[in-house]
MIPAPA-363737 format. One record per residue (C-alpha): chain; x, y, z; residue number from 1. Coordinates in steps of 0.1 Angstrom, whole numbers. Example, Ala and Ser with C-alpha at 12.3 -4.5 7.8 and 13.67 -1.06 7.14 Angstrom:
BEGIN
<miro chaine="A" c1="123" c2="-45" c3="78" num="1"/>
<miro chaine="A" c1="137" c2="-11" c3="71" num="2"/>
END
This chain:
BEGIN
<miro chaine="A" c1="229" c2="577" c3="36" num="1"/>
<miro chaine="A" c1="199" c2="555" c3="46" num="2"/>
<miro chaine="A" c1="177" c2="582" c3="31" num="3"/>
<miro chaine="A" c1="196" c2="582" c3="1" num="4"/>
<miro chaine="A" c1="194" c2="543" c3="-3" num="5"/>
<miro chaine="A" c1="159" c2="540" c3="6" num="6"/>
<miro chaine="A" c1="151" c2="568" c3="-23" num="7"/>
<miro chaine="A" c1="172" c2="549" c3="-48" num="8"/>
<miro chaine="A" c1="153" c2="515" c3="-38" num="9"/>
<miro chaine="A" c1="120" c2="533" c3="-41" num="10"/>
<miro chaine="A" c1="128" c2="548" c3="-71" num="11"/>
<miro chaine="A" c1="141" c2="515" c3="-87" num="12"/>
<miro chaine="A" c1="114" c2="495" c3="-77" num="13"/>
<miro chaine="A" c1="88" c2="520" c3="-90" num="14"/>
<miro chaine="A" c1="102" c2="514" c3="-128" num="15"/>
<miro chaine="A" c1="94" c2="476" c3="-132" num="16"/>
<miro chaine="A" c1="56" c2="486" c3="-124" num="17"/>
<miro chaine="A" c1="59" c2="513" c3="-148" num="18"/>
<miro chaine="A" c1="74" c2="495" c3="-175" num="19"/>
<miro chaine="A" c1="47" c2="466" c3="-172" num="20"/>
<miro chaine="A" c1="19" c2="489" c3="-173" num="21"/>
<miro chaine="A" c1="30" c2="501" c3="-205" num="22"/>
<miro chaine="A" c1="37" c2="470" c3="-221" num="23"/>
<miro chaine="A" c1="4" c2="461" c3="-207" num="24"/>
<miro chaine="A" c1="-14" c2="491" c3="-217" num="25"/>
<miro chaine="A" c1="1" c2="481" c3="-255" num="26"/>
<miro chaine="A" c1="-11" c2="449" c3="-254" num="27"/>
<miro chaine="A" c1="-47" c2="463" c3="-244" num="28"/>
<miro chaine="A" c1="-47" c2="491" c3="-271" num="29"/>
<miro chaine="A" c1="-36" c2="462" c3="-298" num="30"/>
<miro chaine="A" c1="-63" c2="441" c3="-286" num="31"/>
<miro chaine="A" c1="-93" c2="467" c3="-291" num="32"/>
<miro chaine="A" c1="-78" c2="479" c3="-324" num="33"/>
<miro chaine="A" c1="-96" c2="463" c3="-353" num="34"/>
<miro chaine="A" c1="-67" c2="469" c3="-377" num="35"/>
<miro chaine="A" c1="-41" c2="455" c3="-353" num="36"/>
<miro chaine="A" c1="-63" c2="423" c3="-352" num="37"/>
<miro chaine="A" c1="-65" c2="420" c3="-390" num="38"/>
<miro chaine="A" c1="-32" c2="426" c3="-398" num="39"/>
<miro chaine="A" c1="-21" c2="400" c3="-369" num="40"/>
<miro chaine="A" c1="-42" c2="373" c3="-383" num="41"/>
<miro chaine="A" c1="-29" c2="379" c3="-418" num="42"/>
<miro chaine="A" c1="7" c2="376" c3="-406" num="43"/>
<miro chaine="A" c1="0" c2="350" c3="-384" num="44"/>
<miro chaine="A" c1="-12" c2="329" c3="-417" num="45"/>
<miro chaine="A" c1="19" c2="337" c3="-438" num="46"/>
<miro chaine="A" c1="40" c2="325" c3="-409" num="47"/>
<miro chaine="A" c1="23" c2="293" c3="-403" num="48"/>
<miro chaine="A" c1="24" c2="286" c3="-445" num="49"/>
<miro chaine="A" c1="61" c2="295" c3="-442" num="50"/>
<miro chaine="A" c1="68" c2="274" c3="-415" num="51"/>
<miro chaine="A" c1="47" c2="242" c3="-426" num="52"/>
<miro chaine="A" c1="57" c2="248" c3="-462" num="53"/>
<miro chaine="A" c1="70" c2="211" c3="-465" num="54"/>
<miro chaine="A" c1="35" c2="199" c3="-452" num="55"/>
<miro chaine="A" c1="15" c2="221" c3="-473" num="56"/>
<miro chaine="A" c1="29" c2="221" c3="-507" num="57"/>
<miro chaine="A" c1="23" c2="190" c3="-526" num="58"/>
<miro chaine="A" c1="53" c2="189" c3="-548" num="59"/>
<miro chaine="A" c1="88" c2="197" c3="-550" num="60"/>
<miro chaine="A" c1="87" c2="235" c3="-564" num="61"/>
<miro chaine="A" c1="114" c2="228" c3="-587" num="62"/>
<miro chaine="A" c1="104" c2="197" c3="-602" num="63"/>
<miro chaine="A" c1="99" c2="198" c3="-642" num="64"/>
<miro chaine="A" c1="79" c2="167" c3="-640" num="65"/>
<miro chaine="A" c1="46" c2="183" c3="-654" num="66"/>
<miro chaine="A" c1="35" c2="194" c3="-687" num="67"/>
<miro chaine="A" c1="37" c2="232" c3="-690" num="68"/>
<miro chaine="A" c1="10" c2="256" c3="-688" num="69"/>
<miro chaine="A" c1="-16" c2="235" c3="-672" num="70"/>
<miro chaine="A" c1="-47" c2="254" c3="-659" num="71"/>
<miro chaine="A" c1="-63" c2="247" c3="-626" num="72"/>
<miro chaine="A" c1="-73" c2="215" c3="-614" num="73"/>
<miro chaine="A" c1="-76" c2="193" c3="-584" num="74"/>
<miro chaine="A" c1="-40" c2="181" c3="-591" num="75"/>
<miro chaine="A" c1="-27" c2="214" c3="-595" num="76"/>
<miro chaine="A" c1="-47" c2="242" c3="-580" num="77"/>
<miro chaine="A" c1="-32" c2="271" c3="-595" num="78"/>
<miro chaine="A" c1="-16" c2="254" c3="-629" num="79"/>
<miro chaine="A" c1="17" c2="249" c3="-639" num="80"/>
<miro chaine="A" c1="47" c2="275" c3="-649" num="81"/>
<miro chaine="A" c1="62" c2="276" c3="-686" num="82"/>
<miro chaine="A" c1="87" c2="249" c3="-674" num="83"/>
<miro chaine="A" c1="64" c2="225" c3="-659" num="84"/>
<miro chaine="A" c1="66" c2="235" c3="-622" num="85"/>
<miro chaine="A" c1="35" c2="235" c3="-600" num="86"/>
<miro chaine="A" c1="26" c2="272" c3="-591" num="87"/>
<miro chaine="A" c1="10" c2="264" c3="-557" num="88"/>
<miro chaine="A" c1="41" c2="246" c3="-546" num="89"/>
<miro chaine="A" c1="62" c2="278" c3="-554" num="90"/>
<miro chaine="A" c1="38" c2="302" c3="-540" num="91"/>
<miro chaine="A" c1="39" c2="282" c3="-506" num="92"/>
<miro chaine="A" c1="75" c2="280" c3="-506" num="93"/>
<miro chaine="A" c1="84" c2="313" c3="-518" num="94"/>
<miro chaine="A" c1="64" c2="326" c3="-485" num="95"/>
<miro chaine="A" c1="98" c2="318" c3="-465" num="96"/>
<miro chaine="A" c1="119" c2="340" c3="-481" num="97"/>
<miro chaine="A" c1="95" c2="368" c3="-488" num="98"/>
<miro chaine="A" c1="88" c2="370" c3="-452" num="99"/>
<miro chaine="A" c1="123" c2="364" c3="-443" num="100"/>
<miro chaine="A" c1="132" c2="397" c3="-462" num="101"/>
<miro chaine="A" c1="107" c2="416" c3="-448" num="102"/>
<miro chaine="A" c1="113" c2="404" c3="-411" num="103"/>
<miro chaine="A" c1="151" c2="406" c3="-412" num="104"/>
<miro chaine="A" c1="153" c2="440" c3="-433" num="105"/>
<miro chaine="A" c1="130" c2="455" c3="-409" num="106"/>
<miro chaine="A" c1="147" c2="441" c3="-379" num="107"/>
<miro chaine="A" c1="180" c2="455" c3="-390" num="108"/>
<miro chaine="A" c1="168" c2="489" c3="-402" num="109"/>
<miro chaine="A" c1="147" c2="494" c3="-369" num="110"/>
<miro chaine="A" c1="183" c2="486" c3="-349" num="111"/>
<miro chaine="A" c1="201" c2="511" c3="-366" num="112"/>
<miro chaine="A" c1="177" c2="538" c3="-365" num="113"/>
<miro chaine="A" c1="176" c2="530" c3="-326" num="114"/>
<miro chaine="A" c1="211" c2="530" c3="-324" num="115"/>
<miro chaine="A" c1="216" c2="563" c3="-344" num="116"/>
<miro chaine="A" c1="187" c2="581" c3="-337" num="117"/>
<miro chaine="A" c1="185" c2="578" c3="-297" num="118"/>
<miro chaine="A" c1="220" c2="581" c3="-293" num="119"/>
<miro chaine="A" c1="225" c2="613" c3="-311" num="120"/>
<miro chaine="A" c1="196" c2="627" c3="-291" num="121"/>
<miro chaine="A" c1="207" c2="617" c3="-258" num="122"/>
<miro chaine="A" c1="243" c2="623" c3="-262" num="123"/>
<miro chaine="A" c1="239" c2="661" c3="-277" num="124"/>
<miro chaine="A" c1="266" c2="682" c3="-288" num="125"/>
<miro chaine="A" c1="290" c2="671" c3="-314" num="126"/>
<miro chaine="A" c1="280" c2="638" c3="-313" num="127"/>
<miro chaine="A" c1="244" c2="648" c3="-320" num="128"/>
<miro chaine="A" c1="252" c2="672" c3="-350" num="129"/>
<miro chaine="A" c1="275" c2="647" c3="-367" num="130"/>
<miro chaine="A" c1="249" c2="617" c3="-364" num="131"/>
<miro chaine="A" c1="221" c2="641" c3="-374" num="132"/>
<miro chaine="A" c1="244" c2="653" c3="-406" num="133"/>
<miro chaine="A" c1="248" c2="613" c3="-414" num="134"/>
<miro chaine="A" c1="210" c2="607" c3="-414" num="135"/>
<miro chaine="A" c1="201" c2="637" c3="-435" num="136"/>
<miro chaine="A" c1="225" c2="625" c3="-461" num="137"/>
<miro chaine="A" c1="207" c2="593" c3="-463" num="138"/>
<miro chaine="A" c1="175" c2="612" c3="-461" num="139"/>
<miro chaine="A" c1="184" c2="633" c3="-491" num="140"/>
<miro chaine="A" c1="200" c2="602" c3="-515" num="141"/>
<miro chaine="A" c1="174" c2="592" c3="-540" num="142"/>
<miro chaine="A" c1="163" c2="557" c3="-527" num="143"/>
<miro chaine="A" c1="155" c2="539" c3="-561" num="144"/>
<miro chaine="A" c1="188" c2="548" c3="-582" num="145"/>
<miro chaine="A" c1="207" c2="537" c3="-552" num="146"/>
<miro chaine="A" c1="189" c2="504" c3="-548" num="147"/>
<miro chaine="A" c1="192" c2="497" c3="-584" num="148"/>
<miro chaine="A" c1="228" c2="505" c3="-586" num="149"/>
<miro chaine="A" c1="239" c2="485" c3="-553" num="150"/>
<miro chaine="A" c1="218" c2="457" c3="-560" num="151"/>
<miro chaine="A" c1="230" c2="456" c3="-601" num="152"/>
<miro chaine="A" c1="268" c2="456" c3="-589" num="153"/>
<miro chaine="A" c1="260" c2="429" c3="-564" num="154"/>
<miro chaine="A" c1="235" c2="407" c3="-585" num="155"/>
<miro chaine="A" c1="248" c2="374" c3="-574" num="156"/>
<miro chaine="A" c1="247" c2="380" c3="-540" num="157"/>
<miro chaine="A" c1="210" c2="367" c3="-534" num="158"/>
<miro chaine="A" c1="190" c2="375" c3="-502" num="159"/>
<miro chaine="A" c1="217" c2="390" c3="-481" num="160"/>
<miro chaine="A" c1="224" c2="414" c3="-510" num="161"/>
<miro chaine="A" c1="187" c2="425" c3="-510" num="162"/>
<miro chaine="A" c1="186" c2="427" c3="-471" num="163"/>
<miro chaine="A" c1="217" c2="451" c3="-472" num="164"/>
<miro chaine="A" c1="205" c2="474" c3="-500" num="165"/>
<miro chaine="A" c1="169" c2="478" c3="-483" num="166"/>
<miro chaine="A" c1="185" c2="484" c3="-448" num="167"/>
<miro chaine="A" c1="208" c2="510" c3="-463" num="168"/>
<miro chaine="A" c1="178" c2="528" c3="-481" num="169"/>
<miro chaine="A" c1="155" c2="524" c3="-452" num="170"/>
<miro chaine="A" c1="169" c2="533" c3="-419" num="171"/>
<miro chaine="A" c1="174" c2="570" c3="-420" num="172"/>
<miro chaine="A" c1="137" c2="581" c3="-417" num="173"/>
<miro chaine="A" c1="131" c2="559" c3="-387" num="174"/>
<miro chaine="A" c1="164" c2="574" c3="-370" num="175"/>
<miro chaine="A" c1="149" c2="609" c3="-374" num="176"/>
<miro chaine="A" c1="116" c2="600" c3="-358" num="177"/>
<miro chaine="A" c1="132" c2="584" c3="-332" num="178"/>
<miro chaine="A" c1="158" c2="613" c3="-323" num="179"/>
<miro chaine="A" c1="128" c2="637" c3="-324" num="180"/>
<miro chaine="A" c1="113" c2="615" c3="-296" num="181"/>
<miro chaine="A" c1="140" c2="611" c3="-277" num="182"/>
<miro chaine="A" c1="148" c2="648" c3="-275" num="183"/>
<miro chaine="A" c1="114" c2="652" c3="-256" num="184"/>
<miro chaine="A" c1="127" c2="629" c3="-230" num="185"/>
<miro chaine="A" c1="160" c2="641" c3="-228" num="186"/>
<miro chaine="A" c1="153" c2="661" c3="-197" num="187"/>
<miro chaine="A" c1="127" c2="646" c3="-181" num="188"/>
<miro chaine="A" c1="128" c2="639" c3="-142" num="189"/>
<miro chaine="A" c1="132" c2="599" c3="-145" num="190"/>
<miro chaine="A" c1="162" c2="604" c3="-166" num="191"/>
<miro chaine="A" c1="174" c2="632" c3="-143" num="192"/>
<miro chaine="A" c1="170" c2="609" c3="-116" num="193"/>
<miro chaine="A" c1="189" c2="579" c3="-133" num="194"/>
<miro chaine="A" c1="218" c2="603" c3="-139" num="195"/>
<miro chaine="A" c1="216" c2="614" c3="-102" num="196"/>
<miro chaine="A" c1="217" c2="576" c3="-93" num="197"/>
<miro chaine="A" c1="253" c2="574" c3="-114" num="198"/>
<miro chaine="A" c1="238" c2="553" c3="-140" num="199"/>
<miro chaine="A" c1="260" c2="549" c3="-173" num="200"/>
<miro chaine="A" c1="246" c2="565" c3="-206" num="201"/>
<miro chaine="A" c1="240" c2="529" c3="-219" num="202"/>
<miro chaine="A" c1="219" c2="518" c3="-191" num="203"/>
<miro chaine="A" c1="198" c2="550" c3="-193" num="204"/>
<miro chaine="A" c1="192" c2="545" c3="-231" num="205"/>
<miro chaine="A" c1="184" c2="510" c3="-229" num="206"/>
<miro chaine="A" c1="165" c2="504" c3="-199" num="207"/>
<miro chaine="A" c1="149" c2="542" c3="-194" num="208"/>
<miro chaine="A" c1="145" c2="557" c3="-228" num="209"/>
<miro chaine="A" c1="137" c2="528" c3="-253" num="210"/>
<miro chaine="A" c1="106" c2="517" c3="-231" num="211"/>
<miro chaine="A" c1="92" c2="546" c3="-232" num="212"/>
<miro chaine="A" c1="93" c2="547" c3="-270" num="213"/>
<miro chaine="A" c1="82" c2="510" c3="-274" num="214"/>
<miro chaine="A" c1="50" c2="519" c3="-299" num="215"/>
<miro chaine="A" c1="70" c2="541" c3="-320" num="216"/>
<miro chaine="A" c1="99" c2="518" c3="-324" num="217"/>
<miro chaine="A" c1="76" c2="488" c3="-331" num="218"/>
<miro chaine="A" c1="61" c2="510" c3="-356" num="219"/>
<miro chaine="A" c1="94" c2="520" c3="-373" num="220"/>
<miro chaine="A" c1="98" c2="482" c3="-377" num="221"/>
<miro chaine="A" c1="64" c2="476" c3="-393" num="222"/>
<miro chaine="A" c1="69" c2="506" c3="-416" num="223"/>
<miro chaine="A" c1="105" c2="491" c3="-426" num="224"/>
<miro chaine="A" c1="91" c2="459" c3="-432" num="225"/>
<miro chaine="A" c1="62" c2="472" c3="-452" num="226"/>
<miro chaine="A" c1="89" c2="490" c3="-472" num="227"/>
<miro chaine="A" c1="111" c2="459" c3="-475" num="228"/>
<miro chaine="A" c1="83" c2="435" c3="-491" num="229"/>
<miro chaine="A" c1="78" c2="460" c3="-518" num="230"/>
<miro chaine="A" c1="113" c2="469" c3="-524" num="231"/>
<miro chaine="A" c1="124" c2="432" c3="-525" num="232"/>
<miro chaine="A" c1="97" c2="420" c3="-547" num="233"/>
<miro chaine="A" c1="105" c2="453" c3="-573" num="234"/>
<miro chaine="A" c1="140" c2="444" c3="-573" num="235"/>
<miro chaine="A" c1="137" c2="405" c3="-579" num="236"/>
<miro chaine="A" c1="109" c2="412" c3="-606" num="237"/>
<miro chaine="A" c1="134" c2="435" c3="-624" num="238"/>
<miro chaine="A" c1="160" c2="407" c3="-625" num="239"/>
<miro chaine="A" c1="183" c2="422" c3="-598" num="240"/>
<miro chaine="A" c1="178" c2="395" c3="-574" num="241"/>
<miro chaine="A" c1="191" c2="358" c3="-579" num="242"/>
<miro chaine="A" c1="166" c2="344" c3="-602" num="243"/>
<miro chaine="A" c1="170" c2="309" c3="-586" num="244"/>
<miro chaine="A" c1="159" c2="317" c3="-552" num="245"/>
<miro chaine="A" c1="124" c2="306" c3="-544" num="246"/>
<miro chaine="A" c1="103" c2="340" c3="-537" num="247"/>
<miro chaine="A" c1="73" c2="359" c3="-550" num="248"/>
<miro chaine="A" c1="92" c2="386" c3="-567" num="249"/>
<miro chaine="A" c1="112" c2="359" c3="-587" num="250"/>
<miro chaine="A" c1="78" c2="342" c3="-592" num="251"/>
<miro chaine="A" c1="70" c2="375" c3="-611" num="252"/>
<miro chaine="A" c1="102" c2="377" c3="-629" num="253"/>
<miro chaine="A" c1="98" c2="342" c3="-645" num="254"/>
<miro chaine="A" c1="62" c2="349" c3="-652" num="255"/>
<miro chaine="A" c1="71" c2="379" c3="-673" num="256"/>
<miro chaine="A" c1="100" c2="360" c3="-689" num="257"/>
<miro chaine="A" c1="77" c2="333" c3="-698" num="258"/>
<miro chaine="A" c1="49" c2="354" c3="-713" num="259"/>
<miro chaine="A" c1="24" c2="341" c3="-686" num="260"/>
<miro chaine="A" c1="-3" c2="361" c3="-699" num="261"/>
<miro chaine="A" c1="1" c2="356" c3="-736" num="262"/>
<miro chaine="A" c1="6" c2="319" c3="-729" num="263"/>
<miro chaine="A" c1="-27" c2="318" c3="-707" num="264"/>
<miro chaine="A" c1="-18" c2="313" c3="-674" num="265"/>
<miro chaine="A" c1="-30" c2="346" c3="-657" num="266"/>
<miro chaine="A" c1="-26" c2="327" c3="-621" num="267"/>
<miro chaine="A" c1="13" c2="324" c3="-626" num="268"/>
<miro chaine="A" c1="11" c2="362" c3="-623" num="269"/>
<miro chaine="A" c1="-16" c2="370" c3="-601" num="270"/>
<miro chaine="A" c1="-7" c2="345" c3="-575" num="271"/>
<miro chaine="A" c1="24" c2="361" c3="-562" num="272"/>
<miro chaine="A" c1="11" c2="397" c3="-568" num="273"/>
<miro chaine="A" c1="-18" c2="391" c3="-543" num="274"/>
<miro chaine="A" c1="5" c2="377" c3="-519" num="275"/>
<miro chaine="A" c1="28" c2="405" c3="-519" num="276"/>
<miro chaine="A" c1="-2" c2="430" c3="-517" num="277"/>
<miro chaine="A" c1="-20" c2="410" c3="-490" num="278"/>
<miro chaine="A" c1="15" c2="407" c3="-467" num="279"/>
<miro chaine="A" c1="22" c2="446" c3="-474" num="280"/>
<miro chaine="A" c1="-14" c2="449" c3="-464" num="281"/>
<miro chaine="A" c1="-9" c2="431" c3="-432" num="282"/>
<miro chaine="A" c1="21" c2="453" c3="-421" num="283"/>
<miro chaine="A" c1="5" c2="485" c3="-432" num="284"/>
<miro chaine="A" c1="-27" c2="478" c3="-412" num="285"/>
<miro chaine="A" c1="-3" c2="469" c3="-380" num="286"/>
<miro chaine="A" c1="15" c2="504" c3="-388" num="287"/>
<miro chaine="A" c1="-17" c2="524" c3="-387" num="288"/>
<miro chaine="A" c1="-26" c2="509" c3="-355" num="289"/>
<miro chaine="A" c1="3" c2="515" c3="-338" num="290"/>
<miro chaine="A" c1="2" c2="553" c3="-350" num="291"/>
<miro chaine="A" c1="-36" c2="553" c3="-337" num="292"/>
<miro chaine="A" c1="-21" c2="542" c3="-307" num="293"/>
<miro chaine="A" c1="8" c2="568" c3="-307" num="294"/>
<miro chaine="A" c1="-13" c2="595" c3="-316" num="295"/>
<miro chaine="A" c1="-49" c2="594" c3="-304" num="296"/>
<miro chaine="A" c1="-61" c2="624" c3="-326" num="297"/>
<miro chaine="A" c1="-59" c2="595" c3="-354" num="298"/>
<miro chaine="A" c1="-79" c2="573" c3="-337" num="299"/>
<miro chaine="A" c1="-116" c2="568" c3="-352" num="300"/>
<miro chaine="A" c1="-144" c2="581" c3="-332" num="301"/>
<miro chaine="A" c1="-170" c2="553" c3="-324" num="302"/>
<miro chaine="A" c1="-204" c2="564" c3="-317" num="303"/>
<miro chaine="A" c1="-218" c2="554" c3="-280" num="304"/>
<miro chaine="A" c1="-249" c2="529" c3="-281" num="305"/>
END
């Protein structure tokens, strides 16, 4: 009995250092990756703009107090819209909703991917077959038509509907990746040791399996967030979001309906379009960085000086 207790204590005490080593190695790998540093810098900049939007924006973004289609000036850095609203103020305030859509949809899609993918691999048997079949159904459904149909029927739902639509159409790919990774871990010695100790399945999944897949889970979140940025902007641009919301997609929607290019206000279109591209690029850079961490073969070869 004393030997067993000593073995259990030794095994349990070995886990925290292992987890800390994994996290420490992940942080060091990110710090030495140029793509990760660039993406994190850009993402931090957008987050600061979203947090301090009331201090950065010079005017109320919905105010109609100015002349329409004014060019860039010291008073209006990006000019005004066809309705006389300050474009720069709208751009700053729209960062909040656009970033919220990306992060919320990315987190929810990742949670569903983890729940279904890891549970299917660990439980095995009938549960694995049913969950795998459920995942395959969503993998083969045409994504764009499904998004348009759901968003069109729930058009007045605003941000919540967009998040739900994006999550429904984006979780399955990550679930398939996590299932494959979890299958390779299912019979490892540290999991067998946890079963011998009598640990519950939930404990093993949360505290034993998931920490070993941290970098993959983060990469799946970043991919889902990138998808959310582009999908939300596209749906809002074609009028399937709430046109009264303040986001980069709705800015493009009103710019297109206001004939921004023909009216001589290209910045009304270019400013939100560039922001969407830059935010998407930041998530993509971070995603590439985590791919390189997961797969050493993807890391660039650097010459030794």
